[in-house]
C-alpha positions in Angstrom: 51.0 49.4 152.0 52.5 52.0 154.4 56.3 52.1 154.2 59.0 54.0 156.1 56.8 54.6 159.1 57.4 53.5 162.7 54.5 51.1 162.5 56.3 48.8 160.2 59.3 48.5 162.5 57.2 47.9 165.6 55.7 44.6 164.5 59.1 43.1 163.8 60.6 44.1 167.1 60.6 42.1 170.3 62.6 43.1 173.3 62.1 40.1 175.7 62.7 41.8 178.9 60.1 44.5 178.2 57.4 42.3 176.7 53.9 42.3 178.3 53.0 38.7 178.6 49.4 37.5 177.9 50.3 33.9 178.5 53.3 32.0 179.9 54.6 31.2 176.5 54.3 34.6 174.9 58.0 35.3 175.4 60.6 32.6 175.2 63.3 33.5 177.8 66.3 31.3 177.5 67.7 32.0 181.0 66.1 33.1 184.2 69.3 35.0 184.9 69.0 37.3 181.9 69.2 41.0 182.9 68.8 44.3 181.2 72.3 45.0 182.5 73.5 42.9 179.5 71.5 45.1 177.1 72.0 48.6 175.7 75.4 48.0 174.3 74.8 49.5 170.9 72.6 52.1 169.1 70.6 49.2 167.6 69.7 47.9 171.0 68.6 51.4 172.2 66.5 51.8 169.1 64.9 48.4 169.5 64.0 49.3 173.1 62.6 52.7 172.0 60.3 51.0 169.5 59.2 48.8 172.4 58.3 52.0 174.3 56.4 53.4 171.3 54.4 50.1 171.0 52.2 50.8 174.0 50.8 53.9 172.2 48.7 51.5 170.2 46.9 50.4 173.4 45.6 54.0 173.9 42.7 53.1 171.6 40.9 52.3 174.8 41.6 55.7 176.3 40.2 57.3 173.2 36.9 55.3 173.3 36.3 56.0 177.0 37.0 59.7 176.4 33.9 59.7 174.2 31.7 57.1 175.9 32.1 58.8 179.3 31.0 62.2 177.8 27.8 63.5 176.4 28.9 62.7 172.8 28.1 59.0 172.5 26.4 56.0 174.0 28.3 52.7 174.8 26.3 50.7 172.2 27.5 47.2 171.4 25.3 44.1 171.0 23.5 44.2 174.3 23.4 45.9 177.7 26.0 43.3 178.9 28.4 43.7 175.9 31.7 44.9 177.4 30.0 45.8 180.7 32.8 48.2 181.6 31.8 50.4 178.7 28.2 50.3 179.8 29.0 51.3 183.3 31.2 54.2 182.3 28.5 55.4 179.9 26.0 55.5 182.8 28.5 56.8 185.4 28.0 53.6 187.5 31.6 52.4 187.1 33.5 51.1 190.1 37.0 49.9 191.1 36.3 46.5 189.5 35.9 47.9 186.0 38.1 45.8 183.7 38.6 48.5 181.1 39.9 51.0 183.7 42.3 48.3 185.0 43.5 47.8 181.4 44.3 51.5 181.1 46.2 51.5 184.4 48.2 48.4 183.4 48.9 49.3 179.8 49.9 52.9 180.5 52.2 51.8 183.3 53.7 49.2 181.0 54.5 52.2 178.7 56.1 54.0 181.6 58.1 51.0 182.4 59.4 50.5 178.9 60.5 54.2 178.8 62.1 53.9 182.2 64.1 50.8 181.1 65.8 53.0 178.5 66.3 55.9 180.8 67.8 53.7 183.5 70.6 53.0 181.1 70.7 56.3 179.3 74.4 56.9 180.0 75.6 53.3 179.4 76.7 53.6 175.8 77.7 56.6 173.7 76.6 56.9 170.1 75.5 59.7 167.7 71.9 60.5 168.2 71.8 59.2 171.8 70.3 62.4 173.1 67.4 62.1 170.6 66.7 58.6 171.7 66.6 59.8 175.3 64.3 62.7 174.3 61.9 60.4 172.6 61.8 58.1 175.7 61.1 61.1 177.9 58.3 62.2 175.7 56.8 58.7 175.8 57.1 58.6 179.6 55.4 62.0 179.8 52.6 60.8 177.4 51.8 57.7 179.4 51.9 59.6 182.7 49.6 62.3 181.3 47.1 59.6 180.4 47.4 58.2 183.9 47.0 61.5 185.7 44.0 62.6 183.7 42.2 59.3 184.3 43.3 58.7 187.9 44.8 61.8 189.5 47.6 60.9 191.9 49.5 57.8 190.7 52.9 56.3 191.7 55.7 58.2 190.1 58.8 56.3 189.3 61.6 57.9 187.4 64.5 56.3 185.4 64.0 52.8 186.6 61.2 50.3 186.0 58.5 49.7 188.6 59.2 46.1 189.6 56.7 43.9 191.3 57.0 44.4 195.1 57.9 48.1 194.7 54.3 49.0 195.1 54.6 48.3 198.9 57.0 51.2 199.3 55.8 53.6 196.7 52.9 55.9 197.5 50.6 57.6 195.1 52.3 60.8 194.1 50.2 64.0 194.1 49.0 65.0 190.6 50.9 68.3 190.8 54.2 66.4 191.2 53.4 64.1 188.4 52.7 67.1 186.2 56.0 68.6 187.3 57.8 65.5 185.9 55.7 65.5 182.7 56.7 69.2 182.1 60.4 68.4 182.7 60.3 65.5 180.3 58.5 67.5 177.6 60.7 70.5 177.9 63.8 68.3 177.5 62.1 66.6 174.5 61.2 69.9 172.9 64.7 71.2 173.3 66.4 68.1 171.9 64.2 66.9 169.0 64.0 68.2 165.5 61.0 69.9 164.0 60.8 67.1 161.4 61.7 63.4 161.5 62.7 61.3 158.5 60.6 58.4 159.8 56.9 59.1 160.0 55.5 58.5 163.5 58.6 59.6 165.4 58.2 62.3 168.0 59.2 65.9 167.0 59.8 69.1 169.0 56.3 70.3 167.9 54.7 67.2 169.4 56.6 67.8 172.7 55.5 71.5 172.8 51.9 70.6 171.9 51.7 68.1 174.7 53.4 70.5 177.1 50.9 73.2 176.3 48.1 70.7 176.8 49.5 69.6 180.2 49.7 73.3 181.3 46.1 73.8 180.1 44.9 70.9 182.2 46.5 72.6 185.3 44.9 76.0 184.4 48.4 77.5 183.8 47.2 79.5 180.8 50.1 81.8 180.2 52.5 78.9 180.1 50.2 77.0 177.9 50.0 79.9 175.4 53.8 80.2 175.2 54.2 76.4 174.5 51.4 76.3 172.0 52.7 79.4 170.1 55.9 77.5 169.4 53.8 74.9 167.6 51.8 77.5 165.7 55.0 79.0 164.4 55.4 76.0 162.2 55.8 73.7 160.3 52.2 72.6 160.6 49.1 73.9 158.7 45.5 73.2 158.4 44.8 71.0 155.3 42.3 72.3 152.8 40.3 69.1 152.4 39.0 68.4 155.9 37.6 65.0 154.8 41.0 63.7 153.8 42.4 64.0 157.3 40.8 60.7 158.5 41.3 58.7 155.3 44.4 56.6 154.6 45.9 59.3 152.3 45.6 61.8 155.1 47.8 60.0 157.6 50.9 61.8 158.9 49.9 64.9 156.9 50.8 68.5 157.5 48.1 68.9 160.1 49.3 65.9 162.2 51.4 67.1 165.1 51.5 63.6 166.7 50.0 60.5 165.3 49.8 56.9 166.7 50.8 54.4 164.0 48.8 51.3 163.3 49.1 48.5 160.8 47.2 45.5 159.5 50.2 43.5 158.7 50.1 41.3 161.8 46.9 39.6 163.1 45.5 39.9 166.6 43.0 38.1 168.8 40.8 38.9 171.8 43.1 37.1 174.2 45.5 40.0 174.1 44.0 43.2 172.8 47.0 45.4 173.8 49.1 43.1 171.6 47.3 44.2 168.4 49.2 46.3 166.0 45.9 47.5 164.5 43.5 50.1 165.8 41.1 48.1 167.9 38.8 51.1 168.4 38.0 51.2 164.7 36.5 47.7 164.8 34.6 48.4 168.0 33.2 51.6 166.5 32.1 49.9 163.3 28.7 49.1 161.8 27.3 45.8 162.9 26.9 43.2 160.2 27.5 45.8 157.5 27.3 44.8 153.8 27.9 47.6 151.4 30.4 50.1 149.9 33.1 52.2 151.5 33.1 50.7 155.0 33.6 47.4 156.7 31.7 45.8 159.6 32.3 46.2 163.3 30.7 45.9 166.7 28.6 49.1 166.9 30.1 50.7 170.1 30.5 54.4 170.7 27.4 55.7 169.0 27.0 59.4 168.5 23.8 60.9 170.0 21.3 63.1 168.2 22.4 66.0 170.5 26.0 65.6 169.2 24.8 65.8 165.6 22.6 68.8 166.4 25.5 70.7 168.0 27.0 71.3 164.5 26.2 74.7 163.0 24.3 74.8 159.7 26.8 74.5 156.8 29.6 73.1 159.0 31.4 70.7 156.7 32.8 68.8 159.7 29.5 67.1 160.4 29.5 64.8 157.5 33.1 63.9 158.1 32.6 63.1 161.8 29.1 61.5 161.7 27.9 58.7 159.5 24.1 58.8 159.2 23.7 55.0 158.5 20.0 55.2 157.5 20.7 57.9 154.9 23.8 56.1 153.7 21.9 52.8 153.3 19.1 54.4 151.4 21.6 56.0 149.0 23.8 52.9 148.4 21.6 49.9 149.2 23.9 48.9 152.1 22.5 46.6 154.8 23.4 46.4 158.5 22.0 45.2 161.8 21.0 47.7 164.5 22.9 47.1 167.7 22.1 48.0 171.3 21.2 51.7 171.9 21.2 52.3 168.1 21.1 56.0 167.4 21.4 55.8 163.6 24.8 57.4 163.8 28.4 56.1 163.8 31.8 57.8 164.4 32.8 58.1 160.8 36.3 59.3 161.6 37.3 56.0 163.1 35.3 53.2 161.5 36.8 50.5 159.2 37.3 51.4 155.6 37.5 48.9 152.8 40.8 48.3 151.2 43.0 47.0 154.1 44.4 43.5 154.3 41.6 42.1 156.4 44.1 40.3 158.5 42.4 38.2 161.2 40.8 39.1 163.5 39.9 41.8 160.9 38.0 43.8 163.5 41.1 44.1 165.7 43.7 44.9 163.0 42.5 48.0 161.2 45.4 50.1 160.0 43.7 53.5 160.7 46.2 55.8 162.5 45.0 57.8 165.5 45.6 61.5 165.1 46.5 62.1 168.7 47.3 65.8 168.4 46.1 67.7 165.4 47.1 71.3 164.5 43.4 72.3 164.7 43.4 71.1 168.3 46.6 73.2 169.0 44.9 76.3 167.6 41.8 75.8 169.7 43.9 75.1 172.8 45.8 78.3 172.1 42.6 80.2 171.6 41.4 79.1 175.0 44.8 79.7 176.7 45.0 83.2 175.2 41.5 84.0 176.3 42.1 82.8 179.9 45.6 84.0 180.6 46.3 87.2 182.5 46.1 89.6 180.9 43.9 88.0 178.2 44.5 88.4 174.5 41.1 88.1 172.9 42.5 89.2 169.6 44.7 86.1 169.4 41.9 83.9 170.8 39.6 85.1 167.9 42.3 84.7 165.3 43.0 81.1 166.2 39.4 80.2 166.6 38.5 81.7 163.2 41.3 79.9 161.4 39.5 76.7 162.4 36.1 78.0 161.6 37.0 79.3 158.2 38.4 75.9 157.3 35.0 74.4 158.3 33.4 76.9 155.9 31.8 78.8 158.7 31.8 82.6 159.1 34.5 84.1 161.3 33.2 85.5 164.6 33.7 88.9 166.2 32.7 87.8 169.7 34.3 88.9 172.9 34.0 88.0 176.6 32.2 84.9 177.7 30.5 84.6 174.3 33.9 84.1 172.7 34.9 81.5 175.3 31.6 79.7 174.7 32.2 79.6 171.0 35.7 78.2 171.5 34.1 75.4 173.5 31.5 74.8 170.9 34.0 74.6 168.0 36.2 72.4 170.1 33.4 69.9 170.4 32.5 70.1 166.7 36.2 69.9 165.5 37.3 67.0 167.8 34.1 64.9 168.2 35.0 61.2 168.1 38.6 61.8 168.9 38.5 61.1 172.7 38.9 64.6 174.1 35.3 65.5 175.1 35.0 64.0 178.6 38.3 65.5 179.8 37.5 68.9 178.3 34.2 68.9 180.2 35.9 67.9 183.4 38.8 70.4 183.3 36.5 73.3 182.4 34.0 72.5 185.1 31.1 71.8 182.7 30.8 68.0 183.2 28.0 68.0 185.8 25.7 70.1 183.6 26.5 68.1 180.4 26.7 64.4 181.5 23.8 62.5 183.0 24.7 60.8 186.3 27.9 62.8 186.8 28.6 63.4 190.5 30.7 66.4 191.5 33.5 65.4 193.8 33.6 61.8 192.4 33.5 61.5 188.6 36.2 64.0 187.8 38.5 61.0 188.3 38.1 57.3 187.6 38.6 54.8 190.5 42.0 53.2 191.1 41.5 49.5 190.2 40.7 47.6 193.4 43.3 44.9 192.6 46.1 47.5 192.4 45.2 48.8 195.9 45.2 45.2 197.2 48.5 44.5 195.5 49.9 47.6 197.2 49.0 46.1 200.6 46.0 48.4 200.9 48.5 51.3 201.4 46.9 53.5 198.7 43.7 55.4 199.3 40.9 55.1 196.7 39.8 58.2 194.8 36.9 60.0 196.6 33.4 58.5 196.8 34.2 55.2 195.1 
């Protein structure tokens, strides 16, 4: 059992005015006249509200899956061509504004923004020791949710320090992505300046997490010098690459020295398909799992998000990361006697980093309540982002770029490189794919570096760099918002 982590507090916390309702009776409200004005009178109430803001991080399992399925790393998979049709469309680049999974991302990430904004609306109401840290965490969370929104949808409504209430959408326009990024940067700079390097409670945001996300936000805007500066602060410590690469994605590797920011999951409270965002478990793990599996080490799942042969072949000979990232199910079955059923688009491979392991509580629905944490920002990711930023900044620093790349390569038991120029940049891209495969970054890496059209079948330049705004959201805004181009 995992103790003293944020995940164990989330499942016991319910802030009624911030709850997302999946049905009319999900939250019992005793009076229609209750108001947040009557809340935030003590540190405990701020902390409860903050846990409510953390809670939507668990819904980002969907963002992670789509970051792989939309890329050249995996196929949608599942039981049939009609199993979660939204995944199938995204895989084939035929998605449209009616896609349910994209609407879920929109709704769930804005729910996270709203929960953070509830706290920030009342940030000056009550004084207590540690209030600034609470505000800093809330601002990081708002930045995190907005970063997910802007990378998926581009321009989105930007609301600061107050919740977005129903009806506001008629008066609030989509804010240009550059302005959304400005707010993300401001929030993360504040968080980095006001949070400690280490937190007593695992899962809480640190200054390193804030600087890492800040560097990533700069990288997505091609502000390479600024990215390098922010990422150097993370490289300075206290993080380090773990020696045993395989341990990173196992239970014992959670919240380790390589984890800069980690989304906490637990199997202590069951979930159902009626409200996937309500699950305290990592839903992606069940979706990624082996269909009708019977054997050692792993548990069953729904066989989505299947790595391609091309993805497997992209690993260099001798790269220890391959067997950690990719499960060759045919080889595993022949060695262990395990049995399984081939799903739709079966490739023979599974995303080993995030499939169910035996040993959890198997709380029902077991496929929706897996306790595997998501390593949202790893130190290896920071080193590779810093390598890219140092290579691309003006003037470039190829020495640092090689140094940071080689730290990652040596841990993978590969020879360090002495490359320069475009060959060095290409190697950074290659190692970024091998290091982070299965972790949800690939599609957005391809888009931001201009390589998506050459890598992804069906990708249309001028269209698929962004996903469509859900049609219902445009309708609810009185058709005042323009759709993203070519949808």
